[in-house]
C-alpha positions as CSV (number, residue, x, y, z in Angstrom):
1,M,24.7,19.3,-16.9
2,G,20.9,19.3,-17.6
3,Q,18.4,17.5,-15.5
4,S,17.8,14.8,-18.0
5,A,21.5,14.3,-18.6
6,Q,22.0,13.9,-14.9
7,K,19.4,11.3,-14.6
8,Q,20.8,9.5,-17.6
9,R,24.2,9.5,-15.9
10,R,22.7,7.9,-12.8
11,Y,21.2,5.2,-15.0
12,A,24.6,4.7,-16.7
13,E,26.2,4.1,-13.3
14,V,24.2,0.9,-12.9
15,A,23.9,-0.1,-16.5
16,W,26.7,-2.7,-16.3
17,V,24.5,-4.6,-13.8
18,A,21.7,-4.6,-16.3
19,L,23.8,-5.8,-19.2
20,I,25.0,-8.8,-17.1
21,A,21.5,-9.6,-15.9
22,L,19.9,-9.4,-19.4
23,A,22.6,-11.7,-20.7
24,V,21.9,-14.3,-18.0
25,V,18.1,-14.3,-17.7
26,G,17.0,-13.0,-21.1
27,I,13.6,-11.4,-21.5
28,A,10.5,-13.4,-20.4
29,F,7.3,-12.4,-22.1
30,G,4.8,-13.9,-24.5
31,T,1.2,-13.1,-23.3
32,Q,-1.2,-11.7,-25.9
33,P,-2.1,-8.1,-25.2
34,L,-5.7,-7.2,-24.6
35,Q,-7.2,-4.8,-27.1
36,S,-9.0,-2.7,-24.5
37,R,-10.4,0.6,-25.5
38,K,-9.4,4.0,-24.3
39,V,-13.1,4.7,-23.3
40,N,-12.8,1.9,-20.8
41,F,-10.5,4.1,-18.7
42,F,-12.6,7.2,-18.9
43,N,-13.7,8.8,-15.6
44,A,-16.2,11.5,-14.9
45,G,-15.0,14.7,-13.3
46,T,-12.4,17.3,-14.4
47,Q,-10.9,16.4,-17.8
48,P,-7.6,17.4,-19.4
49,L,-7.2,21.1,-20.5
50,Q,-10.4,22.2,-18.7
51,L,-8.9,24.4,-16.1
52,T,-9.2,28.2,-16.5
53,A,-6.2,28.9,-14.2
54,P,-3.2,26.6,-14.5
55,L,-2.0,24.5,-11.6
56,I,0.7,26.1,-9.5
57,D,4.1,24.5,-9.4
58,P,4.8,23.3,-5.8
59,L,8.0,25.3,-5.8
60,Q,5.9,28.5,-5.9
61,C,3.9,27.2,-3.0
62,S,7.2,26.7,-1.1
63,F,7.8,30.5,-1.1
64,C,5.2,30.9,1.6
65,H,4.6,27.3,2.9
66,G,8.3,26.3,3.1
67,G,11.7,27.3,4.2
68,Y,10.9,28.3,7.7
69,D,10.2,25.2,9.8
70,D,11.3,21.8,8.5
71,E,9.5,20.1,11.4
72,N,6.0,21.5,10.8
73,E,5.8,23.4,7.6
74,P,3.7,21.8,4.8
75,Y,6.3,21.8,2.0
76,Y,9.4,20.1,3.5
77,K,7.7,16.9,4.7
78,W,5.4,16.7,1.7
79,T,8.3,16.9,-0.7
80,H,10.0,14.0,1.2
81,S,6.9,11.8,0.9
82,M,5.9,9.2,-1.7
83,M,2.9,11.5,-2.4
84,A,5.3,14.1,-3.8
85,Q,7.5,11.5,-5.5
86,S,4.8,9.2,-6.9
87,G,5.6,10.3,-10.4
88,R,9.3,9.3,-10.1
89,D,8.8,5.8,-8.5
90,P,11.0,3.3,-10.5
91,I,8.8,0.4,-9.3
92,F,5.7,2.2,-10.7
93,Y,7.3,2.8,-14.1
94,A,8.5,-0.9,-14.3
95,A,5.0,-2.0,-13.5
96,L,3.5,0.5,-15.9
97,A,5.6,-0.7,-18.8
98,I,4.3,-4.3,-18.3
99,A,0.7,-3.2,-17.9
100,E,0.9,-1.3,-21.2
101,Q,2.3,-4.5,-22.8
102,D,-0.7,-6.3,-21.5
103,A,-3.6,-4.0,-22.2
104,S,-4.0,-1.0,-24.5
105,Y,-4.5,2.4,-22.8
106,V,-4.3,1.1,-19.2
107,G,-1.5,3.6,-18.6
108,E,-4.0,6.4,-18.4
109,A,-5.6,4.9,-15.3
110,C,-2.1,4.5,-13.7
111,L,-0.7,8.0,-14.6
112,R,-3.9,9.8,-13.6
113,C,-3.2,8.8,-10.0
114,H,0.6,9.0,-10.0
115,T,1.1,12.2,-12.1
116,P,-2.3,13.9,-11.9
117,S,-0.9,17.4,-12.7
118,T,0.6,16.0,-15.9
119,W,-2.7,14.3,-16.8
120,V,-4.7,17.5,-16.2
121,R,-2.3,19.4,-18.5
122,G,-3.0,17.0,-21.3
123,R,0.5,15.5,-21.3
124,V,-0.6,11.9,-21.0
125,K,-0.8,11.1,-24.7
126,F,-1.0,7.9,-26.7
127,D,0.5,6.5,-29.9
128,N,-2.7,5.9,-31.8
129,D,-1.3,4.2,-34.8
130,D,-3.0,0.8,-34.7
131,Q,-0.3,-0.7,-37.0
132,S,2.4,0.1,-34.4
133,P,3.5,-2.3,-31.6
134,E,3.3,0.8,-29.4
135,F,-0.5,1.1,-30.0
136,G,-2.2,2.2,-26.9
137,K,0.9,3.0,-24.9
138,T,1.6,6.4,-23.4
139,L,4.4,8.5,-24.9
140,P,7.5,9.2,-22.8
141,L,7.3,11.8,-20.1
142,T,9.8,14.5,-19.5
143,D,11.3,15.3,-16.1
144,A,8.8,18.1,-15.7
145,D,6.0,15.6,-16.3
146,Q,7.0,13.3,-13.4
147,L,5.6,15.5,-10.6
148,G,3.6,13.5,-8.1
149,V,0.5,14.5,-6.2
150,S,1.1,18.2,-6.0
151,C,-0.2,20.9,-3.7
152,S,-2.7,22.3,-6.3
153,I,-4.2,18.9,-7.0
154,C,-5.2,18.4,-3.4
155,H,-6.0,22.0,-2.5
156,R,-8.1,22.7,-5.5
157,M,-10.1,19.5,-5.1
158,V,-13.9,19.9,-4.9
159,D,-16.2,17.7,-2.9
160,P,-18.4,15.8,-5.3
161,V,-21.2,15.8,-2.7
162,Y,-22.5,19.4,-2.4
163,Q,-23.8,20.2,1.1
164,P,-25.5,23.6,1.3
165,G,-24.2,25.7,4.1
166,V,-21.2,23.4,4.5
167,S,-19.5,23.2,1.1
168,P,-18.0,26.4,-0.5
169,G,-20.7,28.2,-2.3
170,A,-18.9,28.2,-5.6
171,D,-18.9,24.4,-5.6
172,A,-22.5,24.2,-6.7
173,A,-21.8,25.9,-10.0
174,I,-18.6,23.9,-10.5
175,L,-20.4,20.6,-10.1
176,S,-23.3,21.6,-12.3
177,G,-20.9,22.8,-15.0
178,L,-19.1,19.5,-15.3
179,T,-19.3,18.3,-18.9
180,T,-19.1,14.7,-17.8
181,G,-21.4,14.8,-14.8
182,V,-20.5,14.2,-11.2
183,P,-18.4,11.0,-10.5
184,L,-20.4,8.3,-8.9
185,N,-17.9,7.1,-6.4
186,P,-14.4,8.3,-5.5
187,H,-11.7,6.1,-7.1
188,N,-9.1,6.0,-9.8
189,A,-8.3,9.7,-9.5
190,N,-11.8,10.8,-10.7
191,F,-11.3,14.1,-9.0
192,I,-13.0,17.4,-9.6
193,L,-10.8,20.5,-9.5
194,D,-11.8,24.1,-9.1
195,P,-11.2,25.6,-12.6
196,E,-10.0,28.8,-10.9
197,D,-7.0,29.1,-8.6
198,R,-9.1,29.0,-5.4
199,R,-7.3,27.0,-2.8
200,R,-9.1,25.0,-0.2
201,G,-8.2,23.7,3.2
202,P,-9.7,22.9,6.6
203,F,-9.3,26.4,8.3
204,D,-11.3,29.6,8.3
205,L,-8.4,32.0,7.5
206,D,-10.4,35.2,8.2
207,S,-11.5,34.1,11.6
208,D,-8.0,32.9,12.5
209,W,-6.4,36.2,11.5
210,Q,-9.1,38.2,13.3
211,A,-8.6,36.1,16.4
212,A,-4.9,37.1,16.3
213,G,-6.0,40.8,16.2
214,L,-4.9,41.3,12.6
215,G,-8.2,41.7,10.8
216,P,-9.3,39.5,7.9
217,F,-6.9,37.3,5.9
218,P,-5.0,39.8,3.6
219,G,-5.7,37.7,0.5
220,F,-2.3,36.4,-0.7
221,H,-4.5,34.0,-2.8
222,D,-8.2,33.1,-3.1
223,W,-9.3,30.5,-0.6
224,F,-12.2,28.5,0.7
225,Q,-12.7,26.6,3.9
226,S,-13.4,23.0,2.9
227,P,-14.6,20.3,5.3
228,F,-13.9,17.8,2.5
229,H,-10.2,18.2,3.2
230,T,-10.6,16.5,6.6
231,S,-12.7,13.7,5.1
232,S,-11.5,10.2,4.2
233,R,-13.6,10.5,1.0
234,M,-11.0,12.8,-0.3
235,C,-8.3,10.2,0.2
236,A,-10.5,7.6,-1.6
237,T,-10.0,9.6,-4.8
238,C,-6.7,7.8,-5.3
239,H,-6.5,5.1,-2.6
240,E,-9.4,3.1,-4.1
241,V,-8.3,1.5,-7.3
242,S,-10.2,-0.5,-9.9
243,T,-9.2,-2.0,-13.3
244,P,-12.2,-0.7,-15.2
245,H,-11.7,-2.8,-18.4
246,F,-13.2,-5.7,-16.3
247,K,-16.9,-5.7,-15.2
248,W,-18.8,-8.0,-12.9
249,D,-20.8,-10.6,-14.7
250,P,-23.4,-12.0,-12.3
251,Q,-24.4,-14.8,-14.8
252,D,-20.9,-16.2,-15.0
253,N,-20.0,-15.1,-11.4
254,R,-16.7,-13.6,-12.6
255,Y,-15.1,-10.3,-13.7
256,A,-15.3,-10.3,-17.5
257,L,-13.4,-8.2,-20.0
258,I,-15.7,-5.5,-21.4
259,G,-16.6,-6.2,-25.0
260,Q,-15.6,-3.8,-27.9
261,T,-19.2,-2.5,-28.2
262,E,-20.2,-2.5,-24.5
263,Q,-20.5,0.6,-22.4
264,P,-17.9,1.0,-19.7
265,Q,-19.0,0.6,-16.0
266,S,-19.1,3.9,-14.1
267,D,-19.7,2.3,-10.7
268,K,-16.4,1.1,-9.2
269,Y,-18.2,-1.7,-7.4
270,N,-18.9,-3.3,-10.8
271,Q,-15.3,-3.1,-11.7
272,F,-12.4,-5.4,-10.6
273,P,-11.1,-4.3,-7.2
274,E,-7.4,-3.9,-7.4
275,Q,-7.2,-1.9,-4.1
276,R,-10.0,-1.2,-1.6
277,T,-8.2,0.7,1.2
278,F,-11.0,3.3,1.5
279,S,-13.7,0.6,1.5
280,E,-11.9,-1.4,4.1
281,W,-11.9,1.8,6.3
282,G,-15.5,2.6,5.4
283,T,-16.8,-0.7,6.9
284,S,-14.6,-0.4,10.0
285,L,-15.2,1.1,13.4
286,F,-13.1,4.1,12.5
287,A,-15.6,5.2,9.9
288,I,-18.4,5.4,12.6
289,G,-16.4,7.8,14.8
290,P,-13.2,8.3,16.7
291,V,-11.5,5.3,18.2
292,N,-9.3,5.9,21.3
293,L,-5.9,4.5,20.5
294,N,-4.1,6.6,23.2
295,G,-2.0,8.5,20.7
296,R,-0.7,5.5,18.8
297,F,-0.6,7.4,15.6
298,G,0.7,10.8,16.8
299,N,-0.7,13.3,19.3
300,R,-4.4,12.6,18.5
301,T,-5.7,10.4,21.4
302,S,-8.6,9.3,19.2
303,V,-8.5,8.8,15.5
304,S,-11.1,8.3,12.8
305,S,-10.2,9.6,9.3
306,C,-7.2,8.9,7.1
307,Q,-5.9,12.3,7.9
308,D,-6.0,11.7,11.7
309,C,-3.3,9.0,11.3
310,H,-1.4,10.0,8.2
311,M,-1.3,13.8,8.9
312,P,-0.7,14.0,12.7
313,K,-1.4,17.3,14.4
314,A,1.4,19.7,15.3
315,T,1.9,23.1,16.9
316,G,3.2,25.6,14.4
317,Q,2.4,27.8,11.4
318,G,1.0,26.7,8.2
319,C,2.5,29.6,6.3
320,A,5.6,31.8,6.9
321,L,3.4,34.8,6.6
322,E,0.7,33.4,8.9
323,P,0.7,35.0,12.4
324,P,-1.6,32.4,14.1
325,T,0.3,29.5,15.8
326,R,-2.0,26.5,15.5
327,T,-2.2,23.6,17.8
328,N,-4.0,21.5,15.3
329,L,-1.7,22.0,12.2
330,P,-1.8,18.9,10.0
331,R,1.7,17.8,9.3
332,H,2.0,16.8,5.6
333,E,3.9,13.7,6.4
334,F,1.8,11.1,4.5
335,A,3.7,8.3,6.2
336,G,2.8,4.9,4.7
337,A,4.4,1.5,4.2
338,N,7.2,2.1,1.7
339,S,10.5,1.4,3.3
340,W,13.1,2.0,0.6
341,V,11.9,3.5,-2.7
342,L,12.6,7.1,-1.7
343,R,16.3,6.2,-1.5
344,A,16.1,5.0,-5.1
345,I,14.4,8.2,-6.3
346,N,16.9,10.3,-4.4
347,F,19.6,8.4,-6.3
348,L,18.1,8.5,-9.8
349,Y,16.9,12.1,-9.9
350,P,18.8,15.3,-9.0
351,Q,17.7,16.9,-5.7
352,T,17.1,20.1,-7.6
353,V,14.3,18.2,-9.4
354,T,12.9,16.3,-6.4
355,G,13.3,19.0,-3.7
356,M,14.6,16.3,-1.4
357,N,17.8,16.0,0.6
358,D,19.5,13.0,2.2
359,M,18.5,13.8,5.8
360,G,14.9,14.4,4.8
361,V,14.8,11.0,3.0
362,D,16.1,9.2,6.1
363,E,13.6,11.0,8.3
364,S,10.7,10.2,5.9
365,I,11.6,6.5,5.8
366,A,11.9,6.5,9.6
367,R,8.3,7.9,9.8
368,N,7.1,5.1,7.5
369,V,8.8,2.5,9.7
370,A,7.2,4.0,12.8
371,M,3.8,4.0,11.1
372,L,4.2,0.3,10.2
373,Q,5.2,-0.5,13.8
374,A,2.3,1.4,15.3
375,A,-0.2,-0.5,13.1
376,S,0.0,-3.8,15.0
377,D,0.7,-5.5,18.3
378,L,2.0,-9.0,18.9
379,Q,0.8,-11.3,21.7
380,L,2.3,-14.7,22.5
381,N,0.6,-17.6,24.4
382,R,1.9,-21.1,25.1
383,S,-0.6,-23.9,25.7
384,G,0.7,-27.4,25.9
385,A,3.0,-28.1,23.0
386,T,1.7,-25.1,21.0
387,L,2.9,-21.5,20.8
388,T,0.3,-19.1,19.4
389,A,1.2,-15.8,17.9
390,R,-1.6,-13.3,17.8
391,I,-1.3,-10.2,15.6
392,I,-3.7,-7.4,16.4
393,N,-4.5,-4.8,13.7
394,F,-4.8,-1.2,15.1
395,S,-4.9,0.4,11.6
396,G,-8.2,1.6,10.0
397,H,-7.9,-0.9,7.1
398,K,-6.6,-4.3,6.3
399,L,-3.1,-5.1,7.5
400,P,-1.3,-4.9,5.1
401,T,-3.3,-2.8,2.7
402,G,-2.9,-0.9,-0.6
403,Y,-0.9,-2.0,-3.6
404,T,-0.9,-5.8,-3.6
405,E,2.0,-6.7,-5.9
406,G,5.1,-7.7,-4.1
407,R,3.9,-6.6,-0.6
408,R,3.6,-9.0,2.3
409,M,3.8,-9.5,6.0
410,W,4.8,-12.7,7.8
411,I,5.6,-14.3,11.1
412,N,9.1,-15.5,11.9
413,V,9.6,-17.8,14.9
414,Q,13.0,-18.9,16.3
415,F,12.9,-21.7,18.9
416,K,15.9,-21.8,21.2
417,N,17.4,-24.4,23.5
418,A,18.5,-23.9,27.1
419,A,21.8,-22.5,25.8
420,G,20.0,-19.9,23.7
421,Q,20.9,-21.6,20.4
422,V,18.3,-21.6,17.6
423,I,17.2,-25.2,17.1
424,A,14.3,-24.6,14.8
425,E,13.0,-21.6,12.8
426,R,9.7,-20.9,11.0
427,G,9.4,-18.2,8.4
428,A,13.1,-17.9,8.0
429,Y,14.3,-15.0,5.8
430,D,17.8,-14.9,4.2
431,F,18.8,-11.3,4.1
432,A,21.6,-11.9,1.7
433,T,19.5,-13.6,-1.0
434,A,16.1,-12.1,0.0
435,V,14.5,-15.6,0.0
436,L,11.7,-16.3,2.4
437,T,10.8,-19.8,3.6
438,E,7.0,-19.6,3.3
439,N,5.8,-23.2,3.7
440,D,6.2,-23.3,7.5
441,T,4.6,-20.0,8.5
442,K,1.8,-17.6,7.7
443,V,2.2,-14.9,5.0
444,Y,-0.4,-12.2,4.9
445,E,-1.0,-11.0,1.4
446,A,-3.4,-10.7,-1.5
447,K,-2.7,-12.5,-4.8
448,L,-4.4,-11.7,-8.1
449,G,-4.3,-13.2,-11.5
450,P,-6.4,-14.2,-14.6
451,D,-9.1,-16.8,-14.3
452,A,-9.3,-19.8,-16.6
453,Q,-11.3,-18.0,-19.4
454,L,-9.0,-14.9,-19.4
455,A,-5.9,-17.0,-19.2
456,A,-6.9,-18.9,-22.3
457,Q,-7.6,-15.6,-24.1
458,V,-4.1,-14.1,-23.3
459,G,-2.1,-17.3,-23.4
460,T,-1.0,-17.7,-19.9
461,A,-1.7,-19.8,-16.8
462,A,-4.8,-19.4,-14.7
463,A,-2.9,-18.6,-11.5
464,P,-1.6,-15.7,-9.4
465,T,0.6,-13.4,-11.3
466,F,2.0,-9.9,-11.0
467,R,0.2,-8.7,-14.2
468,L,-2.5,-6.3,-12.9
469,A,-3.8,-5.4,-16.3
470,I,-4.7,-9.0,-17.0
471,S,-5.9,-10.0,-13.5
472,N,-9.6,-10.5,-13.0
473,K,-9.6,-12.9,-10.0
474,I,-8.5,-12.7,-6.4
475,Y,-6.8,-16.0,-5.6
476,K,-5.8,-15.2,-2.0
477,D,-6.5,-12.5,0.5
478,N,-5.9,-13.3,4.2
479,R,-4.9,-9.8,5.3
480,I,-6.1,-9.0,8.8
481,P,-9.3,-6.9,8.9
482,P,-9.7,-3.7,11.0
483,M,-11.8,-3.0,14.1
484,G,-15.5,-3.3,13.4
485,F,-15.0,-5.8,10.6
486,N,-18.2,-7.4,9.3
487,N,-18.1,-10.1,6.6
488,A,-21.3,-9.1,4.9
489,A,-20.5,-5.4,4.9
490,A,-16.9,-5.9,3.6
491,T,-18.0,-8.3,0.9
492,A,-20.6,-5.8,-0.3
493,V,-17.8,-3.3,-1.1
494,Q,-15.3,-5.8,-2.5
495,A,-13.2,-5.8,0.7
496,G,-13.8,-9.3,1.9
497,H,-11.4,-12.2,2.1
498,V,-10.5,-15.1,-0.2
499,P,-11.5,-17.7,0.7
500,P,-14.4,-16.1,2.6
501,G,-15.0,-16.7,6.3
502,Q,-11.4,-16.6,7.4
503,Y,-12.3,-14.0,10.1
504,A,-15.4,-13.8,12.3
505,D,-17.5,-10.7,12.5
506,G,-15.8,-8.3,14.9
507,Q,-12.4,-10.0,14.6
508,Y,-9.4,-7.7,14.0
509,W,-6.7,-10.0,15.0
510,D,-5.3,-13.3,13.7
511,D,-3.9,-16.3,15.6
512,T,-1.3,-18.6,14.2
513,P,-0.2,-21.8,16.1
514,F,3.3,-23.2,16.0
515,A,4.2,-26.6,17.4
516,I,7.0,-26.3,20.0
517,P,9.8,-28.6,19.1
518,A,11.4,-30.9,21.8
519,G,14.1,-29.2,23.7
520,A,12.9,-25.6,23.1
521,R,13.2,-23.5,26.2
522,S,12.4,-20.1,24.6
523,A,11.1,-18.5,21.4
524,T,11.6,-15.2,19.7
525,V,8.8,-14.1,17.4
526,R,9.0,-11.3,14.9
527,V,6.4,-9.9,12.5
528,Y,8.0,-8.6,9.3
529,H,6.6,-6.4,6.5
530,Q,8.3,-6.1,3.1
531,T,7.6,-3.5,0.5
532,T,9.0,-5.3,-2.6
533,T,9.7,-9.1,-2.7
534,K,12.4,-10.8,-4.7
535,E,9.8,-12.6,-6.7
536,Y,8.2,-9.3,-7.7
537,I,11.3,-7.4,-8.6
538,E,12.6,-10.3,-10.7
539,F,9.3,-10.4,-12.5
540,L,9.6,-6.7,-13.3
541,R,13.2,-7.2,-14.5
542,D,12.5,-10.2,-16.6
543,N,9.2,-9.0,-18.2
544,N,10.1,-5.5,-19.4
545,T,10.6,-5.9,-23.2
546,D,12.9,-2.9,-23.7
547,P,16.3,-4.4,-24.6
548,N,18.2,-1.2,-23.7
549,P,19.4,-1.4,-20.1
550,M,19.6,2.4,-20.1
551,T,15.9,2.7,-20.5
552,N,14.6,-0.7,-19.4
553,E,12.4,0.3,-16.5
554,G,12.3,-3.2,-15.0
555,Q,16.1,-3.5,-15.0
556,I,16.5,0.0,-13.5
557,A,14.0,-0.9,-10.7
558,Y,15.8,-4.2,-10.0
559,N,19.2,-2.4,-9.9
560,M,17.8,0.1,-7.3
561,W,16.3,-2.7,-5.3
562,A,19.6,-4.5,-5.2
563,Q,21.5,-1.4,-4.4
564,F,19.3,-0.3,-1.5
565,G,19.1,-3.4,0.6
566,K,16.8,-5.6,-1.4
567,S,13.8,-4.1,0.3
568,T,15.0,-5.0,3.8
569,P,12.0,-6.3,5.8
570,V,10.8,-4.1,8.6
571,V,10.2,-5.6,12.0
572,L,6.7,-4.6,13.0
573,D,6.7,-6.4,16.3
574,E,9.1,-8.5,18.3
575,Q,8.6,-10.5,21.5
576,S,10.4,-13.4,23.3
577,I,8.7,-15.9,25.5
578,T,10.1,-18.5,28.0
579,L,8.7,-21.9,27.3
580,A,8.1,-24.6,29.9
581,C,9.2,-28.1,28.9
582,P,6.9,-29.3,26.0
583,C,6.2,-32.5,27.9
584,D,4.7,-30.4,30.7
585,W,1.6,-31.0,28.7
586,N,-0.9,-29.4,31.2
587,A,1.5,-26.4,31.6
588,N,1.4,-26.6,35.5
589,G,5.1,-26.2,35.8
590,Q,5.8,-29.8,36.7
591,I,6.7,-32.9,34.7
592,D,4.4,-35.5,36.3
593,V,2.0,-38.3,35.5
594,P,-1.0,-36.0,34.9
595,D,0.9,-34.8,31.8
596,I,0.7,-38.3,30.3
597,F,-3.0,-38.6,30.9
598,Q,-3.7,-35.1,29.5
599,F,-1.5,-35.8,26.5
600,L,-3.3,-39.2,25.7
601,N,-6.7,-37.5,26.0
602,D,-5.6,-34.9,23.5
603,W,-4.0,-37.6,21.3
604,F,-7.2,-39.6,21.1
605,A,-9.0,-36.4,20.1
606,S,-6.4,-35.8,17.3
607,N,-5.1,-32.7,19.1
608,A,-1.6,-33.8,20.2
609,D,0.8,-33.2,17.3
610,F,3.8,-33.3,19.6
611,N,6.5,-33.5,17.0
612,G,5.0,-30.9,14.8
613,D,4.7,-33.0,11.6
614,G,1.1,-31.8,11.0
615,S,-0.9,-34.8,12.4
616,S,-1.4,-36.8,15.6
617,T,0.2,-40.2,15.0
618,V,1.8,-42.9,17.1
619,S,5.2,-41.3,16.7
620,D,3.9,-38.3,18.8
621,I,3.3,-40.7,21.7
622,F,6.9,-42.1,21.6
623,D,8.4,-38.6,21.2
624,F,6.3,-37.3,24.1
625,L,7.2,-40.2,26.4
626,N,10.9,-39.9,25.5
627,C,10.8,-36.3,26.5
628,W,8.8,-37.0,29.6
629,F,11.2,-39.8,30.9
630,A,14.2,-37.5,30.1
631,N,12.5,-34.8,32.1
632,C,13.2,-32.4,29.2
633,A,16.9,-33.0,29.3
């Protein structure tokens, strides 16, 4: 059975679910597509079909960089990462299909990051018949086209900032020879690739081989030592995303759609900021220099760059033919925040295509969970009738960061009585239905959507939505900032908060108060992270217009989500606390008269919401006194 046939068989195994769902919910769409131009999505740097030497298939790289040490070799962990599988992500393709329904040619911006090898080979093509409903949509990709961020993409990447005596000498000619000029800022996969097959990395191979007493590197392939490959600027190439068909209009104080005769904006900071992970890092303490986190993200005591956390050091060999055993070998783990999609990819595609195996998928997801759990700490404090949950961000960017659609973090609190029974819960999540009770807790997330003018143009509501291609306004962003946060600096690079001023300069934590209900003797607090919410996956399912469940990307994504745990939330932090009686208002361990005086003082200051109804009213006095006279019974 061929690879495509195998994948179609996997789709057929879940098609019956799609047929039922489509019959029940129908297809929900109706916005007017934006007639954006292909030139809006042009980026300077290397263009399709400009390489002299073709990119090497990762399987060829595995002959030397794989098959000898699953724990440390580059190939094995890379192939089990979302980096390697970014071109096979069913959530991505479901979102892409909707984006291309909403704006012509936007798919080029998406595929340039997710399948860069395919884009460089000129395989990202468009149906250019303006009479067709498919106008401006990318043509279908083959299995071979769905390769993610490959070895050659990263290891042939050239630093756009040439530094004499530091950058490889050949880079000066490469940069000056670009037909488009050097990209202004790294984002949207505006990479520069060496046109020749000269592979770059952080090590001086000649010196390493000579130190091992073996003479210079024998030259299995051409190579350059490249400091760029230890720089966060390299990661910014794809982890800084703008929607370039919108530009900042200072007169209207909004991001406006670029007109049909206007020139595109080349500066990302004039485009709409869909993701600003690099800029969040760039204005943090980590960008200034190493921060001592005592090995929280691997065996580096102090961390600074993206690579320090996402490619932890190991002791091993970078190549099966390499004699030196390195103590600073970067593991190609690329752990992130995705807790389930690798399982879906492993189901949908043959392992002969993906290079993955079941154990490797489990191990990779476990690393992602460990990365999430290392990113924060939880502290609990009780004062009077209030329990405060503090979440501390130890990552180098906002928490959570990256792709905004369907991703969230929230606080769950369970208050228990003396018998250990839950008597009240905040932020309850139903694991069977995937429904979160949001109105009584704090949810950390970013929400985007069209503003009033754009909404009128496309025929939809001016409100948060999951349609990135027609989003030009940030409605909410309360994600926790990193160490070194500064409001002015973050705002200058489109990495601030909405509404502004939620966090003070220097703040990298957030406090959330919860009123302690009467009778509570303990509380268990959990911080959850979820990759794909029910609301988002249902949106993808209901707004993909393909009526065929065998090829409807939204329905396929929904089926995978349902099959693999409905994106089971990950517990980032969990703590329990013993609570004194809530009518021990001064928290001195005794139920006595001073509690009454302290409570009344706070009540007159409108700071005594004893029953947790959101305000200090007379009923709080009666509830408090009932508790006090009953001595918390």
